[in-house]
C-alpha positions in Angstrom: -120.8 -24.7 6.6 -120.1 -21.2 7.8 -117.2 -19.7 9.6 -116.9 -21.1 13.1 -118.9 -24.3 12.5 -116.1 -26.4 14.0 -117.0 -24.9 17.4 -120.7 -25.9 17.2 -121.8 -28.6 19.7 -124.8 -30.7 19.0 -126.9 -32.3 21.6 -130.0 -34.5 21.7 -132.2 -36.3 24.2 -132.9 -39.9 23.4 -136.1 -41.2 25.2 -136.0 -44.9 25.7 -139.0 -46.8 26.9 -138.1 -50.4 28.1 -141.3 -52.4 28.0 -140.6 -56.1 28.5 -138.4 -59.1 27.6 -139.6 -62.6 26.7 -138.0 -66.0 27.0 -134.8 -65.1 28.9 -132.5 -67.9 30.1 -133.2 -69.1 33.6 -130.2 -68.2 35.8 -131.6 -69.1 39.3 -132.3 -72.5 40.7 -135.4 -73.8 39.1 -136.6 -72.2 35.9 -136.7 -68.5 36.8 -134.4 -65.5 37.0 -134.4 -62.0 38.6 -133.7 -60.0 35.4 -132.8 -56.4 35.0 -131.6 -54.4 32.0 -128.6 -52.0 31.7 -128.7 -49.2 29.2 -125.7 -47.1 28.2 -124.9 -44.2 25.9 -121.5 -42.7 26.0 -120.6 -42.3 29.7 -124.3 -42.3 30.8 -125.6 -45.5 32.4 -129.0 -46.6 33.7 -130.3 -49.8 35.2 -133.9 -51.0 35.5 -135.4 -52.4 38.6 -135.0 -56.2 39.1 -138.1 -58.3 38.5 -138.2 -61.3 40.8 -138.7 -64.9 39.7 -139.5 -64.6 36.0 -138.0 -65.1 32.5 -140.6 -62.7 31.0 -140.1 -59.5 32.9 -142.3 -56.4 32.3 -140.3 -53.3 33.4 -142.3 -50.4 31.8 -139.6 -47.9 32.6 -138.5 -44.9 30.7 -135.0 -43.2 30.6 -133.8 -40.0 29.0 -130.2 -40.3 27.6 -128.4 -37.1 26.7 -126.1 -37.2 23.8 
């Protein structure tokens, strides 16, 4: 490491593709849920759309998280 390396800042972009979930627990009356997913990295937060009446949601959503 050279002189001044303590002042270097590193950054990265993490690309997350959330495809689906299977067999979630039913939380609504009956045997379904309205699931969504929360993703967090450091102070950055994202939330998928809610998929109605299922325990096997398919979101197919992508997020870029900056580190």
